[in-house]
Every structure is written in structure tokens, then in C-alpha cells.
C-alpha positions as CSV (number, residue, x, y, z in Angstrom):
1,M,0.0,0.0,0.0
2,T,1.6,3.2,-1.1
3,H,1.3,6.8,0.1
4,H,-0.8,9.0,-2.1
5,G,0.8,12.4,-2.6
6,G,-1.3,15.6,-2.7
7,N,-4.5,16.4,-0.9
8,I,-7.5,14.0,-1.1
9,D,-10.8,15.0,-2.6
10,R,-13.2,14.5,0.3
11,S,-16.2,14.1,-2.0
12,D,-14.6,11.1,-3.8
13,Q,-12.6,9.6,-0.9
14,K,-12.8,5.9,-0.3
15,P,-13.3,4.5,3.2
16,L,-10.2,4.1,5.2
17,H,-8.8,0.6,5.9
18,P,-7.9,-0.3,9.5
19,F,-4.2,0.4,8.8
20,E,-4.8,3.7,6.9
21,Y,-5.3,7.2,8.2
22,V,-5.3,10.8,7.0
23,D,-2.2,12.6,8.3
24,I,-1.8,16.2,9.5
25,N,-1.2,17.3,5.9
26,G,-4.5,15.8,4.7
27,D,-2.7,13.0,2.8
28,R,-3.7,9.4,3.0
29,A,-1.0,7.3,4.8
30,C,-0.4,3.8,6.2
31,C,0.8,2.6,9.6
32,F,3.5,0.6,7.9
33,Q,5.1,3.8,6.5
34,I,5.9,5.2,10.0
35,F,9.6,5.6,9.0
36,C,9.0,6.8,5.4
37,S,8.9,10.3,4.0
38,C,9.3,12.2,7.2
39,G,9.9,15.7,5.7
40,A,10.2,17.5,9.1
41,L,12.8,15.0,10.4
42,D,14.8,15.0,7.1
43,S,15.0,18.8,7.0
44,T,16.1,18.8,10.7
45,F,19.0,16.4,9.9
46,D,20.0,18.4,6.9
47,K,20.3,21.5,9.1
48,V,22.4,19.5,11.6
49,F,24.8,18.2,9.0
50,A,25.0,21.8,7.6
51,C,25.9,23.1,11.1
52,D,22.8,25.3,11.1
53,C,21.5,24.3,14.5
54,A,20.2,27.8,15.3
55,S,17.4,27.5,12.8
56,I,16.2,24.0,14.0
57,D,12.6,23.8,15.1
58,L,11.8,20.5,16.8
59,E,8.0,21.2,17.2
60,P,7.1,20.0,13.7
61,V,9.2,16.9,14.2
62,F,7.4,16.0,17.4
63,E,4.0,16.7,15.8
64,D,4.9,14.5,12.8
65,I,6.1,11.6,15.0
66,A,3.0,11.8,17.3
67,D,0.8,11.8,14.3
68,R,2.4,8.6,12.9
69,I,2.0,6.5,16.1
70,R,-1.3,4.8,15.3
71,V,-3.3,1.8,16.4
72,P,-5.2,-0.2,13.7
73,W,-8.9,0.5,14.1
74,A,-12.2,0.1,12.2
75,G,-12.7,3.1,10.0
76,G,-9.1,4.1,10.0
77,A,-6.0,3.9,12.3
78,M,-6.6,5.7,15.6
79,K,-4.0,8.1,17.0
80,V,-2.4,7.1,20.2
81,N,-2.7,9.6,23.1
82,N,0.8,10.5,24.4
83,H,-0.6,11.0,27.9
84,A,-2.1,7.5,27.8
85,V,1.3,6.0,26.8
86,A,3.2,7.9,29.5
87,I,0.9,7.0,32.4
88,T,0.4,3.4,31.3
89,T,4.2,2.9,31.0
90,L,4.8,4.4,34.5
91,F,2.0,2.4,36.1
92,C,3.4,-0.8,34.5
93,F,6.8,0.1,35.8
94,Y,5.4,0.6,39.3
95,L,3.7,-2.9,39.2
96,I,6.7,-4.8,37.8
97,A,9.4,-3.1,39.9
98,G,7.2,-3.2,43.0
99,S,6.5,-7.0,42.7
100,I,10.2,-7.9,42.7
101,N,10.9,-7.3,46.4
102,M,10.3,-4.7,49.1
103,I,13.2,-2.5,48.0
104,G,11.9,-2.4,44.5
105,L,8.5,-1.5,45.8
106,I,9.9,1.4,47.9
107,L,12.0,2.7,44.9
108,S,9.2,2.4,42.4
109,S,6.7,4.0,44.8
110,T,9.0,6.9,45.4
111,V,9.5,7.6,41.7
112,F,5.7,7.2,41.1
113,I,4.8,9.6,43.9
114,I,7.3,12.2,42.8
115,F,6.0,12.1,39.2
116,L,2.4,12.4,40.4
117,I,3.1,15.3,42.7
118,R,5.0,17.2,40.0
119,M,2.3,16.5,37.4
120,Y,-0.4,17.6,39.9
121,R,1.4,20.8,40.6
122,Y,1.9,21.5,36.9
123,I,-1.8,20.9,36.1
124,V,-3.0,23.1,39.0
125,R,-0.6,26.0,38.2
126,S,-1.0,25.9,34.5
127,G,-4.8,25.3,34.5
128,V,-4.4,22.7,31.7
129,K,-7.1,20.1,31.3
130,S,-5.3,16.7,31.4
131,I,-6.4,13.1,31.5
132,Y,-3.4,11.8,33.3
133,F,-5.1,11.1,36.6
134,F,-8.3,9.9,35.1
135,L,-6.4,7.4,33.0
136,L,-4.5,6.3,36.2
137,S,-7.8,5.8,38.0
138,M,-9.1,3.6,35.1
139,L,-5.8,1.6,35.0
140,H,-6.1,1.0,38.7
141,T,-9.8,-0.1,38.4
142,V,-9.1,-2.4,35.4
143,T,-6.0,-3.9,37.1
144,S,-7.9,-4.5,40.3
145,L,-10.8,-6.2,38.4
146,V,-8.4,-8.5,36.5
147,L,-6.4,-9.5,39.6
148,Y,-9.5,-9.9,41.7
149,S,-11.1,-12.2,39.1
150,C,-8.0,-14.3,38.6
151,K,-6.5,-14.4,42.0
152,I,-9.2,-13.7,44.6
153,F,-12.5,-14.9,43.1
154,L,-12.0,-18.6,43.9
155,K,-10.5,-18.0,47.3
156,A,-12.5,-15.2,48.9
157,E,-15.7,-15.6,50.8
158,S,-19.0,-15.1,49.0
159,I,-19.8,-11.9,50.9
160,H,-16.4,-10.4,49.9
161,I,-17.0,-11.2,46.2
162,Y,-20.5,-9.8,46.2
163,Y,-19.3,-6.7,48.1
164,F,-16.5,-6.0,45.5
165,Y,-18.6,-6.5,42.4
166,F,-21.5,-4.6,43.7
167,W,-19.5,-1.5,44.5
168,L,-17.6,-1.9,41.2
169,I,-20.9,-1.7,39.3
170,V,-22.1,1.3,41.3
171,Y,-18.8,3.1,40.9
172,L,-18.6,2.7,37.1
173,S,-22.2,3.4,36.4
174,T,-22.3,6.5,38.7
175,L,-19.0,7.7,37.3
176,Y,-20.5,7.6,33.8
177,V,-23.4,9.8,34.8
178,F,-21.0,12.1,36.8
179,K,-18.9,12.7,33.7
180,Q,-21.8,13.9,31.6
181,D,-22.5,17.5,32.7
182,A,-21.5,19.5,35.7
183,G,-24.0,22.3,35.1
184,K,-22.5,24.4,32.3
185,I,-24.2,27.9,32.1
186,S,-25.8,28.5,28.8
187,A,-26.9,32.1,29.1
188,V,-27.2,34.8,26.6
189,P,-24.0,37.0,26.4
190,S,-24.3,40.2,28.4
191,K,-22.7,43.5,27.7
192,D,-23.2,44.7,31.2
193,T,-19.5,44.4,32.3
194,S,-20.1,46.5,35.4
195,H,-22.3,43.8,37.0
196,L,-20.7,42.3,40.1
197,L,-21.1,38.7,38.8
198,H,-20.2,39.3,35.2
199,C,-17.7,36.8,33.8
200,D,-15.2,38.4,31.4
201,K,-14.2,35.2,29.8
202,C,-17.6,33.9,29.1
203,S,-19.2,37.4,28.6
204,I,-22.3,36.4,30.7
205,V,-23.8,37.2,34.0
206,P,-24.0,33.8,35.7
207,P,-26.3,33.0,38.7
208,V,-25.2,33.4,42.3
209,R,-22.8,30.7,43.5
210,A,-21.7,30.0,39.9
211,A,-18.0,30.4,39.0
212,H,-15.7,30.1,36.0
213,C,-13.6,26.9,35.7
214,R,-10.2,27.7,34.3
215,F,-9.6,24.1,33.3
216,C,-12.8,23.6,31.3
217,N,-13.1,27.4,30.4
218,V,-16.8,27.5,31.1
219,C,-19.0,28.9,33.9
220,V,-20.5,26.2,36.1
221,D,-23.6,26.5,38.2
222,R,-22.9,26.1,41.9
223,Y,-19.3,25.4,41.1
224,D,-17.5,23.4,43.8
225,H,-14.2,22.5,42.2
226,H,-12.5,20.8,39.2
227,N,-11.7,17.3,40.2
228,I,-8.3,16.4,38.6
229,W,-8.6,12.7,39.5
230,F,-11.7,12.3,37.3
231,D,-11.0,15.3,35.0
232,Q,-14.4,16.8,35.5
233,C,-16.0,19.8,37.2
234,V,-18.2,19.4,40.2
235,G,-21.3,21.5,40.0
236,A,-25.1,21.7,40.5
237,R,-25.9,18.9,38.1
238,N,-23.4,16.2,39.2
239,H,-22.5,17.1,42.8
240,V,-24.8,14.4,44.2
241,F,-23.3,11.8,41.8
242,Y,-19.9,12.9,42.8
243,L,-20.7,12.1,46.4
244,V,-22.0,8.6,45.4
245,V,-18.8,8.1,43.3
246,L,-16.7,8.8,46.4
247,I,-18.7,6.4,48.5
248,A,-18.4,3.7,45.9
249,L,-14.7,4.3,45.5
250,I,-14.1,4.2,49.2
251,N,-15.9,0.8,49.5
252,L,-14.2,-0.5,46.4
253,T,-10.7,0.4,47.4
254,L,-11.4,-0.9,51.0
255,S,-12.4,-4.3,49.5
256,T,-9.4,-4.5,47.2
257,T,-6.9,-3.4,49.9
258,W,-8.3,-6.0,52.4
259,D,-8.5,-8.9,50.0
260,F,-5.2,-8.2,48.2
261,F,-3.3,-7.8,51.5
262,T,-4.9,-11.0,52.8
263,A,-4.0,-13.0,49.7
264,A,-0.4,-11.7,49.6
265,C,0.5,-11.7,53.3
266,G,-1.2,-15.0,54.3
267,P,-3.2,-15.7,57.5
268,T,-5.0,-12.9,59.3
269,E,-4.8,-12.1,63.0
270,V,-7.4,-11.0,65.5
271,Y,-7.2,-7.4,66.5
272,H,-9.9,-6.1,68.9
273,S,-12.3,-8.8,67.8
274,F,-11.6,-8.1,64.1
275,E,-9.6,-10.3,61.7
276,V,-7.0,-8.1,59.9
277,P,-4.2,-8.9,57.5
278,N,-0.9,-9.4,59.3
279,C,1.6,-8.0,56.8
280,K,4.4,-7.3,59.2
281,P,6.3,-10.6,58.7
282,Y,5.7,-10.3,55.0
283,V,7.3,-6.8,54.8
284,L,10.2,-7.8,57.1
285,S,11.0,-10.8,54.9
286,N,11.7,-8.4,51.9
287,K,9.1,-10.1,49.8
288,S,6.6,-8.5,47.5
289,S,4.1,-9.4,44.8
290,V,1.8,-7.8,42.3
291,L,-1.1,-8.3,44.7
292,F,0.7,-6.5,47.6
293,T,1.8,-3.7,45.2
294,I,-1.7,-3.0,43.8
295,G,-3.1,-3.4,47.4
296,L,-0.7,-0.7,48.6
297,F,-1.9,1.6,45.7
298,S,-5.5,0.9,46.6
299,L,-4.8,1.8,50.2
300,V,-3.4,5.2,49.1
301,V,-6.4,5.8,46.9
302,F,-8.7,4.8,49.8
303,L,-7.1,7.4,52.2
304,V,-7.2,10.2,49.6
305,T,-10.8,9.5,48.8
306,L,-11.7,9.3,52.4
307,Y,-10.2,12.8,52.9
308,Q,-12.2,14.1,50.0
309,M,-15.4,12.5,51.4
310,A,-14.8,14.1,54.8
311,T,-14.2,17.5,53.1
312,Q,-17.5,17.2,51.1
313,I,-19.5,16.2,54.2
314,R,-18.2,19.3,56.1
315,L,-18.9,21.7,53.2
316,I,-22.4,20.3,52.6
317,T,-23.2,20.5,56.3
318,F,-22.5,24.3,56.2
319,N,-24.0,24.6,52.7
320,L,-20.7,25.8,51.3
321,T,-18.9,24.9,48.1
322,G,-15.2,24.3,47.7
323,H,-14.9,27.5,45.7
324,E,-16.6,29.6,48.4
325,E,-14.4,28.0,51.1
326,R,-11.3,28.9,49.1
327,G,-12.6,32.5,48.9
328,L,-12.9,32.5,52.7
329,K,-9.3,31.4,53.1
330,R,-8.1,34.0,50.7
331,G,-9.9,36.7,52.6
332,Y,-12.2,38.0,49.9
333,P,-14.1,41.1,51.2
334,I,-17.4,39.8,49.8
335,H,-17.2,36.8,52.2
336,D,-16.0,38.6,55.3
337,D,-19.4,38.2,57.0
338,M,-19.1,34.5,56.6
339,L,-16.0,34.0,58.7
340,R,-16.7,34.1,62.4
341,S,-14.4,32.6,65.1
342,H,-13.3,29.2,63.9
343,Y,-16.5,28.3,62.0
344,Y,-17.8,29.1,58.5
345,H,-21.3,30.7,58.6
346,S,-22.6,30.8,55.1
347,P,-25.5,33.1,54.2
348,Y,-26.9,30.0,52.5
349,D,-26.8,28.0,55.8
350,R,-30.3,26.9,56.8
351,G,-29.4,24.2,59.3
352,F,-28.2,20.7,59.1
353,C,-31.3,19.0,57.8
354,K,-32.3,21.7,55.3
355,N,-28.8,21.9,54.0
356,W,-28.6,18.2,53.2
357,G,-32.1,18.2,51.9
358,S,-31.5,21.0,49.5
359,F,-28.2,19.3,48.4
360,F,-29.9,16.1,47.4
361,A,-32.8,17.9,45.9
362,S,-30.5,19.9,43.6
363,G,-29.5,16.7,42.0
364,Y,-32.9,16.3,40.5
365,H,-33.5,19.9,39.5
366,R,-31.5,20.7,36.3
367,V,-32.5,24.3,36.1
368,V,-29.4,26.3,34.9
369,N,-30.9,29.2,33.0
370,R,-32.6,31.1,35.7
371,N,-32.7,34.7,37.1
372,I,-30.2,35.9,39.6
373,E,-30.9,34.5,43.1
374,T,-31.7,36.8,46.0
375,L,-30.8,35.9,49.5
């Protein structure tokens, strides 16, 4: 199969075969020609051999290489996401190195944590929408499902199996709904730039408690925060589902941590009338396994999710959003009357029962285009 030069006439274009694709120049190409006719790379080497390094531009080379890395797919070869390759390679390195012995687990965990911290800080500071952490969460879920089905399913008690698969179904189904829409504001553009709530980036006057998400570049109704782990805003339309996702993830990671540690470390011991995995002899023996490695990762996810859940419970109890709490900590004058002593007193606070009732009710009322609320 040869490369056809020149642009293709879209009106008379034949369907693409699984190994074919249309490159960045609009030409029809094939996956097997990945090392052929790379004009950007050829011109770069010509400049290197001519000692003209000052005029070298590597960006077209990287774009050309990234465009050529494809996976055969129905309807045409599909482009591989560089983020997916990077995070998948790092996660596989963590599992393989961590399953060798305890020293390998410590070293791979250290490298993994440093990378995630740096990536998290980069995403937060730059405001770039990235799928790194969402892909990592999906890799963790798929790996846990495969290991549980292969290693734990025939050994665990029935109640543990039902518990795991029940919360897995709840987690994935609720996550799908949560990812749909956070409550994007679809208002008519306003020219009243003097309005207190006017958003300069969206050119609209959003409702009270709405805010602009710098990651998604949209205004979200009752904006709480942009969750980097799931790569999705949390707002009026999906806040209830976000809470259910956290509950499901807590139970799911608790199940995988318990069963993986039990399978890896051996017999359990009784601690205050509860049977818990006894991993101390296993750790001291400098042993490790893929079950122990993924169990440790599940434990970290469990603790982080538990912290997020505790934060959400505290905010909902006082009828505050994460965005409003951050405003309190930064000392915005508009929120000065909300900060008293050591407690947050929101003007939206109507008591414990009414706060929680209105929170769950908001999950069923998808009214975004409405007039400005009055307190």
C-alpha cells in the first residue's frame, strides 16, 4: 500500500482501511510507513549536517512523530494519546518493579509519587485540562478487576465477592453519569460588564454561586471544584453523583486493599475482635508481589478518597462549596461576614437537615438558565 501524494478530494474519498489514516497534511497514509517520507525530520538532519543548529525547530518533528504513532482501528487507524502511553508505562513500571521485592516497591513507589506530585502541581498551576489522573484511575480499576477475578475470586468468601462486584458496578455506572455534565451555564451573552457577577471570559452574568472553571473554560452553576482525578468539574448537576462516586470508590478500594493484602500476606490475626491482614512478617522478609503492590496503591487511593469525602461532608453541612471556602481562606471582602471565630457561617446556611435536603434535591432539578438568586 503506497502513500498518495497531494490532498485527497473528500467528495470522492474511499473508506479508510484499519491500517490507513489521514495525516496532518491531509494526505492518505499507512501505519507501515511510519519511518517513510518524514519531511520534518529530514530537514532537521539536513540542518544538523550543515551546522545550522540555530534554525532548527523541533516542534514540527514531534508533531509528525506523534501523528504517525497509530493503532489499527475500524474506519481508520486511531491516533495514540501521548498521555495514555506515558501514564500506562509508568503504572506498569510501578507494578513490575514493586513486585520484585520490598526494596523495588519502595523505589518504584518513590518515583511514582514524585512524578504524580510534579504532574499535579503542573496541572494546578497551568490550568491545563489533562487526562493523566483519570487514566490512572481507570488503570487502577481495570487492574484490580483483573487481579480480583484471577487471584481472589475462587479463594475469597462469597460476601467479599458480592461486596466487591456490587461497588464496582455502582462506581462505574455513577462515574459515567457524573462525567456527563456539571451544570454548564448556557446564558445569553451580556454586555453589562459592570455587573458584580459578570464573567469576562464567558461574557455572561451567571447565577449566584456559579463560577468560571479555568480548566474547562466554562461557567458552572454552583461550582464546587474541578476534580483532577476524574478530569471533571463538580457543580449543580453532578454534585450528588460525585458524592456517590466517592462512597463507591471508598468501599471498592477498601475491599481490594483488604483482599489483596490478605492474599499476599497470608493468615490474618485477630485485633480487637476483628480479623485483619498481618503484613508485618511479609514486609520484614523483603518479599513483594503484584497483589501486595496493587493493594498498597488501593490503600493510598482509599485514604485520599476518604479525605475528599470528609471535606465534602463538612462543606455540605454548612451549605458551602469548595470555591466559596477557598474564597474564605483568601480573605475575599465579599465573604468577610461568613467568617466568624473558627467556623464558617454561610449566608446560605439553613441548618443541618435543610442543607442536606437541598443538596440532594439539587441533583434532581436541572434548572441552569434562571434569574439571579436573591438571598
